[in-house]
C-alpha positions as CSV (number, residue, x, y, z in Angstrom):
1,X,-33.8,77.3,3.7
2,X,-33.4,79.1,7.2
3,X,-30.1,78.9,9.0
4,X,-29.5,78.2,12.6
5,X,-30.1,81.0,15.1
6,X,-27.1,80.2,17.2
7,X,-23.5,80.2,16.3
8,X,-20.5,78.0,17.1
9,X,-18.8,80.7,19.3
10,X,-22.0,80.7,21.4
11,X,-21.7,76.8,21.8
12,X,-18.0,77.0,22.5
13,X,-18.8,79.7,25.2
14,X,-21.5,77.5,26.7
15,X,-19.3,74.4,26.9
16,X,-16.5,76.4,28.5
17,X,-18.8,77.7,31.3
18,X,-19.7,74.2,32.0
19,X,-16.3,72.6,31.9
20,X,-14.6,75.3,33.8
21,X,-17.4,75.5,36.5
22,X,-18.1,79.2,36.4
23,X,-18.4,82.2,34.0
24,X,-15.2,83.9,35.7
25,X,-12.9,80.9,34.9
26,X,-14.5,80.5,31.3
27,X,-13.8,84.1,30.7
28,X,-10.0,83.5,31.5
29,X,-9.9,80.3,29.2
30,X,-11.7,82.2,26.3
31,X,-9.8,85.5,26.9
32,X,-12.9,87.4,27.1
33,X,-14.4,89.7,29.8
34,X,-16.9,87.9,32.2
35,X,-19.7,90.3,30.9
36,X,-18.9,89.2,27.5
37,X,-19.4,85.4,28.3
38,X,-22.5,86.3,30.6
39,X,-24.2,88.2,27.6
40,X,-23.4,85.5,25.1
41,X,-25.1,82.8,27.2
42,X,-27.9,85.0,27.8
43,X,-28.4,85.6,24.2
44,X,-28.2,82.0,23.4
45,X,-30.9,81.1,25.8
46,X,-33.1,84.0,24.1
47,X,-32.5,82.6,20.9
48,X,-33.3,79.0,22.0
49,X,-36.1,80.0,24.1
50,X,-34.9,78.0,27.2
51,X,-32.9,78.2,30.1
52,X,-29.6,76.3,30.2
53,X,-28.6,77.5,33.8
54,X,-30.4,78.0,37.0
55,X,-29.5,79.7,40.1
56,X,-29.1,77.2,43.1
57,X,-27.9,78.8,46.3
58,X,-25.0,80.8,45.1
59,X,-24.2,78.6,42.1
60,X,-25.2,78.3,38.6
61,X,-26.2,74.8,37.7
62,X,-27.4,73.1,34.4
63,X,-31.0,72.6,33.9
64,X,-32.1,69.3,32.4
65,X,-32.5,70.9,29.1
66,X,-29.0,72.4,29.7
67,X,-27.6,69.0,30.4
68,X,-29.0,67.7,27.0
69,X,-27.9,70.6,25.3
70,X,-24.3,70.3,26.7
71,X,-24.0,66.9,25.4
72,X,-25.4,67.9,22.0
73,X,-23.1,70.9,22.0
74,X,-20.0,68.8,22.9
75,X,-20.7,66.7,19.8
76,X,-21.2,69.7,17.7
77,X,-18.0,71.3,18.6
78,X,-16.2,68.0,18.0
79,X,-17.6,67.6,14.7
80,X,-16.6,71.2,13.8
81,X,-13.0,70.6,14.8
82,X,-12.9,67.4,12.9
83,X,-14.2,69.3,9.7
84,X,-11.6,72.0,10.2
85,X,-9.0,69.3,10.6
86,X,-10.2,67.6,7.3
87,X,-10.1,70.7,5.4
88,X,-6.4,71.3,6.8
89,X,-5.5,67.8,5.9
90,X,-6.9,68.3,2.1
91,X,-5.0,71.7,2.0
92,X,-1.7,69.8,3.1
93,X,-2.1,67.4,0.1
94,X,-3.4,64.2,2.1
95,X,-5.4,62.1,-0.4
96,X,-8.7,60.7,0.7
97,X,-7.6,57.1,0.4
98,X,-4.2,55.1,0.8
99,X,-4.0,51.3,-0.4
100,X,-1.2,49.5,0.8
101,X,-0.2,45.9,-0.3
102,X,2.4,44.3,2.0
103,X,4.0,40.8,1.6
104,X,3.6,38.8,4.8
105,X,7.4,38.5,5.3
106,X,7.6,42.2,6.3
107,X,6.9,41.9,10.1
108,X,3.6,43.1,11.1
109,X,4.6,45.0,14.3
110,X,6.7,47.3,11.9
111,X,3.8,47.8,9.6
112,X,1.4,48.4,12.5
113,X,3.8,51.1,13.7
114,X,3.7,52.7,10.3
115,X,-0.1,52.6,10.3
116,X,-0.2,54.1,13.7
117,X,1.8,57.1,12.6
118,X,-0.1,57.5,9.2
119,X,-3.5,57.5,11.5
120,X,-2.2,60.3,13.4
121,X,-0.6,62.3,10.6
122,X,-3.7,62.0,8.3
123,X,-6.7,60.8,10.1
124,X,-9.1,61.5,7.3
125,X,-7.4,59.4,5.0
126,X,-9.0,56.0,4.6
127,X,-6.3,53.4,4.7
128,X,-6.3,49.8,3.4
129,X,-3.7,47.6,4.0
130,X,-3.7,44.0,2.6
131,X,-1.4,41.1,3.2
132,X,-0.1,39.3,0.2
133,X,2.1,36.2,-0.4
134,X,4.5,35.7,-3.4
135,X,2.7,37.0,-6.5
136,X,-0.3,38.8,-4.6
137,X,1.6,42.2,-4.5
138,X,2.7,41.8,-8.1
139,X,-0.9,41.3,-9.3
140,X,-2.1,44.3,-7.2
141,X,0.7,46.5,-9.0
142,X,-0.2,45.2,-12.4
143,X,-3.8,45.7,-11.8
144,X,-3.2,49.2,-10.4
145,X,-5.0,48.2,-7.1
146,X,-2.5,49.8,-4.6
147,X,-0.7,53.0,-4.0
148,X,2.3,51.4,-2.1
149,X,3.5,47.9,-2.5
150,X,5.9,45.7,-0.5
151,X,6.8,42.8,-2.7
152,X,9.4,40.3,-3.4
153,X,8.8,40.4,-7.1
154,X,9.2,43.7,-8.9
155,X,7.2,43.4,-12.1
156,X,8.3,44.5,-15.5
157,X,7.7,48.2,-16.1
158,X,8.2,49.0,-12.3
159,X,11.2,50.1,-10.4
160,X,11.6,49.3,-6.7
161,X,13.6,50.4,-3.9
162,X,15.4,47.6,-1.8
163,X,13.8,47.4,1.5
164,X,14.8,44.5,3.6
165,X,16.6,41.1,3.2
166,X,14.7,38.3,5.0
167,X,16.3,35.2,6.3
168,X,14.5,32.0,6.2
169,X,15.5,29.0,8.7
170,X,14.4,25.5,8.3
171,X,12.6,24.8,11.7
172,X,10.6,22.3,13.4
173,X,9.0,21.9,17.0
174,X,11.6,21.1,19.7
175,X,10.1,17.6,20.1
176,X,9.5,16.9,16.2
177,X,11.0,13.5,15.3
178,X,13.5,15.1,12.9
179,X,15.3,16.6,16.1
180,X,15.2,13.1,17.7
181,X,17.5,11.9,14.9
182,X,20.2,13.9,16.7
183,X,22.6,14.3,13.9
184,X,23.0,16.5,10.8
185,X,20.2,16.2,8.3
186,X,19.9,16.2,4.5
187,X,16.8,16.3,2.2
188,X,16.3,12.6,2.3
189,X,15.6,13.0,6.0
190,X,12.8,15.6,5.5
191,X,10.9,13.4,2.9
192,X,8.9,11.3,5.2
193,X,7.6,14.2,7.1
194,X,5.1,16.8,6.7
195,X,6.1,20.2,5.2
196,X,4.2,23.5,6.0
197,X,3.8,26.0,3.0
198,X,2.1,29.2,2.8
199,X,0.0,29.4,-0.3
200,X,0.4,32.2,-3.1
201,X,-2.1,34.8,-2.4
202,X,-2.2,35.7,-6.4
203,X,-4.7,34.4,-8.7
204,X,-3.2,34.8,-12.3
205,X,0.2,33.3,-12.0
206,X,0.6,31.3,-8.7
207,X,4.0,30.4,-7.7
208,X,5.6,27.7,-5.6
209,X,8.6,28.7,-3.6
210,X,11.4,26.5,-1.7
211,X,11.8,22.8,-1.5
212,X,8.5,20.9,-1.9
213,X,9.6,17.3,-2.2
214,X,7.8,16.0,1.3
215,X,5.4,13.2,1.2
216,X,3.1,15.3,3.0
217,X,2.2,19.0,2.6
218,X,-0.1,21.4,4.7
219,X,-0.8,24.5,2.8
220,X,-2.1,27.5,4.8
221,X,-2.9,31.1,3.6
222,X,-1.2,33.2,6.2
223,X,2.4,33.1,7.5
224,X,1.2,33.5,11.1
225,X,-0.7,30.3,10.6
226,X,2.3,28.5,9.5
227,X,4.3,29.5,12.4
228,X,1.6,28.3,14.9
229,X,1.4,25.1,13.0
230,X,5.0,24.6,13.3
231,X,4.9,25.5,17.0
232,X,2.0,22.7,17.5
233,X,4.3,20.0,15.8
234,X,2.2,19.7,12.7
235,X,5.4,19.8,10.5
236,X,8.6,21.5,9.5
237,X,8.9,24.6,7.5
238,X,11.3,27.4,6.2
239,X,10.2,30.5,8.1
240,X,11.3,33.9,8.1
241,X,13.5,34.8,11.4
242,X,12.0,38.0,11.9
243,X,8.6,37.0,12.3
244,X,9.2,34.0,14.7
245,X,11.7,35.5,17.1
246,X,9.5,34.9,20.2
247,X,9.3,31.2,19.3
248,X,13.0,30.8,18.7
249,X,13.9,32.6,21.9
250,X,11.5,30.4,24.1
251,X,12.9,27.3,22.4
252,X,9.5,26.2,21.3
253,X,10.7,26.2,17.6
254,X,14.2,25.0,16.9
255,X,16.3,25.4,13.7
256,X,16.8,21.9,12.1
257,X,20.5,20.8,11.9
258,X,20.7,21.0,7.9
259,X,23.9,19.8,6.4
260,X,23.0,22.5,3.4
261,X,20.1,24.7,2.7
262,X,19.2,25.5,6.4
263,X,19.2,29.0,5.6
264,X,17.5,31.0,2.7
265,X,17.2,34.6,1.8
266,X,14.6,36.8,0.1
267,X,14.4,40.5,-0.7
268,X,11.6,42.8,-0.3
269,X,11.1,45.8,-2.5
270,X,9.3,48.9,-1.8
271,X,7.3,50.3,-5.0
272,X,5.2,53.3,-5.4
273,X,3.4,52.6,-8.6
274,X,2.7,56.2,-9.7
275,X,5.3,58.3,-7.9
276,X,4.5,61.4,-10.0
277,X,1.0,61.4,-8.8
278,X,1.8,60.1,-5.1
279,X,0.0,62.2,-2.4
280,X,1.3,63.2,0.9
281,X,0.3,60.1,2.7
282,X,1.8,57.7,0.1
283,X,5.1,59.6,0.4
284,X,4.8,59.6,4.2
285,X,4.1,55.9,4.3
286,X,7.1,55.3,2.0
287,X,9.5,57.4,4.4
288,X,8.2,55.3,7.4
289,X,8.5,51.9,5.9
290,X,12.2,52.7,4.9
291,X,13.0,54.0,8.4
292,X,11.2,50.8,10.0
293,X,13.3,48.5,7.5
294,X,16.5,50.1,8.4
295,X,15.8,49.7,12.1
296,X,15.0,46.0,11.5
297,X,18.1,45.5,9.5
298,X,20.2,46.8,12.5
């Protein structure tokens, strides 16, 4: 199989002449003599059998073929740079894939900040981030389906670092009938009304969590949906303060004046199931999540 007649240096030189607008300025950028740049372009034209520049007045301008080759050449150089970056990432120990399972109690904006940093640090690592509820992350750990897990349940055989304590507050829409009672509430007051709960995303050993004695129940699969449902007056719920701060600040959602049990707490843990085999991306992810959790706690 015969190789290409041209090389990347020639294409890089050609692009520089176009981008800088002249041979002289391209030579300065490339740290070459103008004669060397001119020779490189002429050699390239000879090897390709086409003219990439033509003289119009006192200026060299791209031919139609040159315009097409410029577009293709730019893509070629970009791909070469990406290839070199991939090789550098591999040399630094970035793994090709990173699987994260995250309990929905961990604020999405904090996770997105982490993912943005990871995307910049290791652009060639394929990142998969899956939300879980209750036993979902536990199952992912037991089945070895993740490299990093944020979970409220540390299964047997695993060790986790405490990441964050999450406060739940009993809340309802400001116009909910429970607020119209205009007094302190107990559990008997809640029973006639609809309670919103988030379904366990695990399959094997699904768990229920919290008070579930309301006569009506609306079960959803995502915390975000539960918050929106409460904001629309569809029921009351215990929701994490961290993820409904906007609704609380606006007064759309209001804490219920409970005599007891109005606040609950849950702990989240960060687990690397195979720390001895963890790659640079997993370790970087752990570092970012801990820093993010520390700022949330503050």
